[in-house]
C-alpha positions in Angstrom: 0.0 0.0 -0.1 1.3 3.4 -1.0 0.9 6.7 0.8 -0.1 5.4 4.2 -1.4 8.4 6.2 -2.5 6.8 9.3 -1.8 3.7 11.2 -3.9 2.4 14.0 -3.1 -0.5 16.5 -5.6 -1.9 19.1 -4.7 -3.8 22.0 -6.1 -7.1 23.8 -10.2 -7.1 23.6 -11.0 -10.3 25.4 -14.8 -10.1 24.3 -15.4 -6.7 25.3 -17.5 -5.8 22.3 -19.0 -2.5 23.5 -15.5 -1.1 24.2 -14.3 -2.4 20.7 -17.2 -0.5 19.0 -16.4 2.5 20.7 -12.6 2.1 19.6 -14.0 1.7 16.1 -16.0 4.8 16.2 -12.9 7.1 17.6 -10.9 5.4 14.6 -13.6 6.5 12.2 -13.7 9.8 13.6 -10.0 10.3 13.3 -9.9 9.0 9.8 -12.8 10.0 7.9 -11.5 13.4 6.6 -8.1 12.1 6.0 -6.8 11.3 2.6 -4.7 8.2 1.7 -4.6 4.6 2.9 -4.7 3.4 6.5 -3.7 0.4 8.4 -5.4 -0.9 11.4 -3.6 -3.6 13.5 -5.2 -5.8 16.0 -2.7 -7.2 18.5 -4.7 -10.4 19.2 -6.5 -11.9 22.1 -9.8 -11.3 20.8 -11.7 -14.0 23.1 -11.7 -15.4 26.5 -12.7 -14.0 30.0 -15.1 -11.4 28.5 -18.8 -12.3 27.9 -19.3 -11.2 24.5 -16.8 -13.3 22.5 -18.9 -14.3 19.4 -20.2 -10.7 19.0 -16.7 -9.4 19.3 -15.6 -11.6 16.4 -18.6 -10.6 14.3 -17.8 -6.9 14.9 -14.2 -7.4 13.8 -15.0 -9.4 10.8 -17.8 -6.7 9.6 -15.8 -3.6 10.5 -14.4 -2.8 6.8 -13.7 1.0 6.6 -12.9 2.5 3.2 -9.2 2.8 2.3 -8.0 0.6 5.5 -6.0 -2.4 5.4 -6.9 -4.5 8.5 -4.2 -6.9 10.1 -5.4 -9.4 12.5 -2.5 -10.8 14.9 -2.6 -14.0 16.8 -2.6 -13.9 20.5 -2.0 -16.9 22.9 -5.9 -16.9 23.6 -6.7 -17.3 20.1 -4.1 -20.1 19.7 -5.5 -21.9 22.7 -8.9 -22.1 20.9 -7.1 -23.5 17.8 -5.2 -26.0 19.8 -8.5 -27.2 21.3 -10.3 -27.4 18.0 -7.3 -29.2 16.4 -7.3 -31.7 19.3 -4.2 -30.9 20.7 -3.3 -32.9 23.9 -4.3 -31.5 27.2 -5.5 -28.3 25.4 -8.8 -28.0 27.0 -7.4 -27.9 30.7 -5.0 -25.3 29.7 -7.7 -23.2 27.9 -10.2 -23.4 30.7 -7.5 -22.3 33.3 -7.1 -19.3 31.1 -10.5 -18.1 30.7 -11.8 -20.4 27.9 -15.2 -21.2 29.5 -16.4 -17.5 28.4 -15.8 -18.5 24.7 -17.3 -21.8 24.9 -20.6 -20.3 26.6 -20.6 -17.4 24.1 -20.6 -19.8 21.2 -22.3 -22.9 22.4 -24.8 -21.4 25.0 -24.9 -21.9 28.8 -25.8 -25.6 28.6 -22.2 -26.2 27.9 -21.3 -25.5 31.5 -22.8 -28.7 32.6 -20.1 -30.7 30.2 -17.4 -28.4 31.5 -17.9 -29.5 35.0 -17.0 -33.0 33.8 -14.6 -31.9 31.2 -12.3 -34.9 31.5 -14.6 -37.6 30.4 -16.6 -35.3 27.8 -13.7 -33.4 26.2 -14.7 -34.8 22.7 -18.2 -33.9 23.2 -17.3 -30.2 24.2 -15.1 -30.1 21.0 -17.6 -31.2 18.6 -20.2 -28.9 20.1 -17.9 -26.0 19.7 -16.8 -27.1 16.1 -20.6 -27.3 15.3 -21.3 -23.9 16.8 -18.4 -22.1 15.4 -19.4 -20.1 12.2 -17.2 -21.0 9.4 -16.1 -17.3 8.9 -14.9 -17.2 12.5 -13.0 -20.4 12.3 -11.3 -19.0 9.2 -10.7 -15.9 11.0 -8.8 -17.5 13.7 -6.9 -20.0 11.2 -5.9 -16.9 9.3 -4.3 -14.8 12.1 -0.8 -13.9 11.6 2.0 -13.8 14.2 3.7 -10.4 13.5 3.5 -7.6 11.1 6.2 -4.9 10.3 5.6 -1.3 9.2 8.7 1.0 8.9 10.3 1.3 12.2 7.8 -0.8 14.1 7.2 -4.6 14.7 3.8 -5.5 15.7 3.2 -8.6 17.8 1.0 -10.0 20.4 3.3 -10.6 23.4 6.8 -9.6 22.5 9.9 -11.1 21.3 13.0 -12.9 22.3 15.8 -10.1 22.2 18.4 -12.7 21.4 16.9 -13.6 18.1 16.5 -11.3 14.9 13.0 -10.2 14.2 12.8 -12.3 11.1 13.7 -15.4 13.2 11.4 -15.3 16.2 9.6 -18.3 17.6 5.9 -18.5 17.6 5.7 -19.3 21.1 7.6 -16.1 22.3 5.4 -13.9 20.0 2.3 -15.1 21.6 3.2 -16.0 25.2 6.5 -14.3 26.5 6.6 -12.2 29.5 10.4 -12.8 29.9 12.1 -10.0 31.8 14.9 -10.1 29.1 12.2 -8.4 27.0 9.8 -6.5 29.4 12.8 -5.2 31.6 15.0 -4.6 28.8 16.4 -1.0 27.8 18.3 -2.2 24.9 17.8 -1.0 21.4 15.8 -3.5 19.4 15.9 -3.6 15.6 12.6 -1.8 15.7 10.2 -0.5 18.2 8.1 -3.3 19.4 4.3 -2.7 19.8 2.5 -5.4 21.7 -0.2 -6.4 24.2 -0.4 -9.6 26.4 0.7 -8.1 29.7 -2.0 -5.9 31.3 -0.9 -2.5 32.7 -2.8 0.4 34.0 -1.7 2.9 31.2 -0.1 2.3 27.9 3.5 1.8 28.4 5.5 3.9 25.9 9.2 3.1 26.3 12.1 3.7 23.8 12.2 0.1 22.5 8.6 -1.1 23.2 4.9 -0.1 23.4 2.5 -2.0 25.3 -1.1 -1.4 24.6 -2.8 -3.9 26.8 -4.7 -1.6 29.5 -6.7 -4.7 30.7 -10.2 -4.1 28.9 -11.5 -7.1 30.5 -10.5 -6.4 34.1 -12.8 -4.4 36.2 -9.9 -2.7 38.2 -8.4 -1.5 34.8 -11.1 -1.8 32.2 -9.8 0.1 29.3 -9.3 -0.7 25.7 -6.5 1.4 24.2 -5.3 2.2 20.7 -2.0 3.7 19.3 -2.5 6.3 16.4 0.3 7.4 14.2 -0.2 10.4 12.0 2.4 9.6 9.1 2.4 13.1 7.6 3.5 14.7 10.9 5.3 11.8 12.2 3.4 12.0 15.3 2.2 9.2 17.7 -0.5 9.4 20.0 -2.6 7.3 22.2 -6.4 6.9 23.1 -8.3 4.7 25.5 -12.1 3.7 26.1 -13.2 2.9 29.5 -15.9 0.4 30.5 -18.7 1.8 32.3 
């Protein structure tokens, strides 16, 4: 895409559909009178913990603003859904431990909770129920999620990187799961500014080498969905957040 005029990046959503819609509205307000092409990057973790998962995925799939390229990154929670759908060993327990029940209930209805209470013996039944309940465009959305995206001086990823590896040779597990101090506590200059989510923080963390956009949308004590906005003409970066009511 030539002549990019604006870049937006949205942090972890976790089924908070009302916050997502409000963020979308702010993005449209900021972009509607601006010429040129724009990029909107979602940093992953669309599901789990929040109660409106199915509606959130519908909102994301249906949000197609004019002159925007939308980039959808993969988070660890999105990967856990795929692991369970694809019958990875011990995947249900890991997923439930990390808030997967909210996603199962959102797609399958509250009756799934009876099966969850006896999950060890009914795992296959739960999987079949989910696969049957997942709209095909939602499953395609999850399967198509990418692990990273590069734009100019920025490297967008869900969780972070391993600083000991070049950006073009990062491991998937690090990109969606890392909270290593070698990354989070580092003040070293990376190849690019790393824009990530995954580690909830009260406010957007803007450091010289990384920017964390996860402001805990799904957690009552934090409760904000945040977005980074780059005005490329002025080379200016700003942030805005939507707080839950």
